[in-house]
N, C-alpha and C positions, 0 to 999 in steps of 0.2 A: 244862816247855817244850811237851810234847805237848798238855797241857790248854789252854795259851794259844793254840796253833795251831788246836786244835779249835774254840774259842770264836770265833776270828777268822774261820774258815771259815763258821761259823753266821751271824755278823753279816753277812758279805758276801752269803751266800745270801738272808737275810731282806731285805736292801736291794734285791737284784736282783729278788726276787719281788714285794715290796710296792711298791717305788718304782723301776720299770724305767727311768725317764728322769731320775732325780735324782742328779746328781753330789754334791749337798749331803748325801746319805746318808753321805758320808765325813767330813762336818763341816768342810769346807775352804772353804766359800763365805763371803766377806765383802766388804764394800764398800757402795756406795750406788747406788740406782736412783732415777730421777726420771721421773714421768709427768705429763702434763697433757692436757686436752682435754675430750671430750664429757661433758656431764652424764649422758647416757644410760648410759655405761659406768662412771661414777664409783663408785656403790655396789658394783658387782661387783669393781672394781679394789681397793677398800678391803678387801673380804672376802678376796680372794686375797692381798693384802699381809699381812693379819693372820695368815692360815694359813701362808704361806710363811715369815714371820719366826719363827713358833713352831718351825719346823724348822731355821731358820738365824738364830739370835739375833745373829750378828755382821753381818747385813745390815740396812741402813737403807733405807726406801722412802718417798719424798716424792711425794704425789699432790695435784694441784690441778685443779679443774674450771673451765672457762671457755668451753666450746663446742668442737665438732669443728674449726672453723676455726683456733682458737688452738692446739689440739693439733697440727694439721698444720704450722702455721707454726713452732711451737716445735721440733718434731723436725727439720724440714728446715733450721733455723738452728742445729742442734746445741745447743739450750738444754736439751733433755731427752733421756733415753734412749728413751722410748716416747711416741708421741702416741696419745691415745685418740680414735678416729674412728668416728662412728656412721653412716657412709655409704660407698659405694664410692669407691675412689681414682680420681680422674679422670686422663686421659692426661697432662696438663701436670704434675701432681704426680708421676706415675710417671717422667716425663723428668727431674725434679729429684732422683730417687733414692728416692721414697717406696716402701717395701717393706712390704706389709701382710700381717698374719696374722689371719684370722678367728678369734675366740676364744669368741663366744657369739652368741645371737640375742635380739632383743626386738621391740617394735612401738610405733608411735605411735597414740594414740587421741584422738578428739574428746572434749572435756570441757565441762561447763556447771556452774553453781552449783546446789546442791540446793534453793535458794530460788527457782528460776525459776518464775514463776507458771503456766507450762504444762508443768511437769516431767512429769506423768503422761502427757500426750498425746505429748510428745517421745520419751519412752522407749518408748512403745508403737508409734510410727510409725517411728522410726529415721532415720538419715541415709543418703541415697543418694549415689553418686558424683557424680551430676548436681547435686544440691543443694549438695554441698560445693564443686563448681566455681563455682556461682552465688553462693556465700558468699565464698570466698577468692580467686577468680580474676576473674570478670567483674563482681562486685558487683551483680549483678541482683537477688539476694534481699536485701532490706534489713529485712524484718520476720520475726518468728517464724512468722507465718501463711504467708508466701510459701515459706519454707524447708521447713516441715513440714506444709503443706497443711491449715491450719486457718483460722479466721476472725480470728485474732489480728492486730491492727494494731500490736502492741508492737514498737518498733524493736529491732534486734539490734546489740549491741556486739561487734565482731569483734576478736580479738586474734591476734597472730602473734609470732614471735621477732625481736628486733632484732639479735641476734648471728648470725654465720655458724655454722650448726649443722646436724648431721645430721638432727635431728627435723624442722626446717623443709624441708630438702631432700627428705627422703623423703615428707613430707606433700604437698608440691607435686608430686612425681613421681607420686603416686597420681592426680593430676588431669592428668598429662601435661605438667607445667610445672616451673619451677625456683624456688628460694627467692625470688629477686627479683621473681617474678610474684605472690607472695602479698600480698593486701590485709589491712589491719587495723592496729590500734595496736600498735606494736612494744614488746615487753617483753624485757628481758635474762634469759636463762637459764630452765631448766625450773622451778626453784622460784618465780621471779618470775612466770612466766606462770600457774602453778597458783594462786598467791595472788591475782593479778588477777581470774581467773575466779571464785574462791571468794568474793571480796568484791563481785562484780557480779552481781546476780540476773538480768540480761538479757545477760550476756556469754557468748561461746563462744570456745574456743581449742582447743589440742591439746597433749598431753604424752606423753613416754615413759611406759610403763606403771609404771616405778619411781617416778614422781611423781604418779600417779593412784591408786595402791594403797599401803596400809600394809604394810611388810615383815613386821611382827610378826603382825598379825591376818589379813593377806591380803585384807582387805576394802577397798572404795573409801575413800579418805581422806575424813574428815569434812568436809562442806561442798562436796564435789565429786561429780558423777555422770558416769560415762562414757556417752557417747551410742553406742548400738549401731548397726552398719551394716546397712542393709536390703540384703542381698546379692542377693536375687532380685527386688528392686524391685517388690514387690507392695503397697507402702504400709503394711506392718506387720511387726513382728518376730515371726517364727514361732519355735516352740520350738527348732528346730535352729540358729537364729541367736542365741539368747539364752544367751550364755556369758560374761557380763560381771560377774556378781554377786561373784565372787571372783577374785583373782589366779591361783589354781591352775586355775580353769576356763578363763580366758583363755589361760594358758600352754599348757594341753592342746590348746585349739582351734588355737593358732598352730602347735604341733608337728605337728598332724594336717592342716595346710593348710586349715583352715576359715576362717581370717582372711586377707584378701587381702595379697599381697606385691607391691609396697609397699601399705600402710605397715608391714608386717612386714619386718625386714631383719637382715643380719649386722652385728655390731659388730667393730671391728678394733683391734689394737695395731699401730702403724706405726713402723718404724725408718727411719733415713736410710741407705739401702743395705742389703744383706744383712748381718745382724748378725755381728760378729766378737768382741765382748766376751763373755767367758765367763759373767759374771753375767747379762747380758741373755739369752743363749742358754738357760741353765739355768732361768731364771725362765719363759721362754716355753714350754720343754719341759714344765715342771711344770704350767703353766696348761692346756696342751693335753692333759695326761695326768691326773694325780691331781686337779688343780684343777677338773676338770669335775664332780666330785661335789658341789661347793658351788653349782653353777649354779642348779638348781631351787629350792633353799631360799632363795636370794637374790632370786628373782623373775625369772629369766631362762630361756632355752630352750637345751638342749644342741645342739651341732652334730652333724651326721651324722659317722659314722666316717670316711667318705671325705675330708671336709674336714679332720678332725683329722689324718689320716695325711698329707695333702698338706702341712699346716703343719709337721709333724714332719720330713718329708722335706726341706723347705726350710731346716731348721736343721742339717742334717748337712753 
């Protein structure tokens, strides 16, 4: 009896030390969680679900991507437990009960085909905020030469997102506008937009970094090149602005504040009202605590400790 009690105490201590926020350490969590929404958050949510289910084999987690707008609509209509949203919650959504938890960070980047005839010049010149405005907002820049200050008269094919999504919202916000202000041929979803640009040598669009880089190699996806931002607007990409060759370099730059915000942004899990379901609460606690160790390897950026603590406090 004494030996059993001793081992029980050891198990409890180990759980409390290694998993301070995890009720599932007691092996009592079961049930089903459902998530839908932002393509930006989908790969990270899948990774978290895989790791959480290893610890809780009796928990089932269903995840579907369809854009941040769908995630917000689904959660507010009680169709899912968690909406995946890649933008800030607006006041109208908050009035309807949207309750957000920042869970990680990423960014949106401009992308072009690696078959672009002026690829070398574009990557050396970079995209300024003003040029982006004249591409996606005013429509003033219609050729590659106009946008990137060269003699090229080649027309530019502009792409944007057709679905209500955080990527488009935050990209427009970089230019002081909203998604509905963006010009271009509408394409559904991050994968669709990346494919459209990849197949069009004179196309330009924007993607979440998870769809511009390969998670395994950390290099830019074959067929796509990320367009660097000319932050100091001197007409060239200086060494301190050149951090796009690998996902890890870009993530490090975002974490250090070298990449502008927007288009860098927080990503959210959203509930309808403050969560009361035990499984939802424990999953969110785990994501904000032990789940953060999977963030960098999946191509995302860790939150500050202050934001994490704020989220955990809202779960108590």
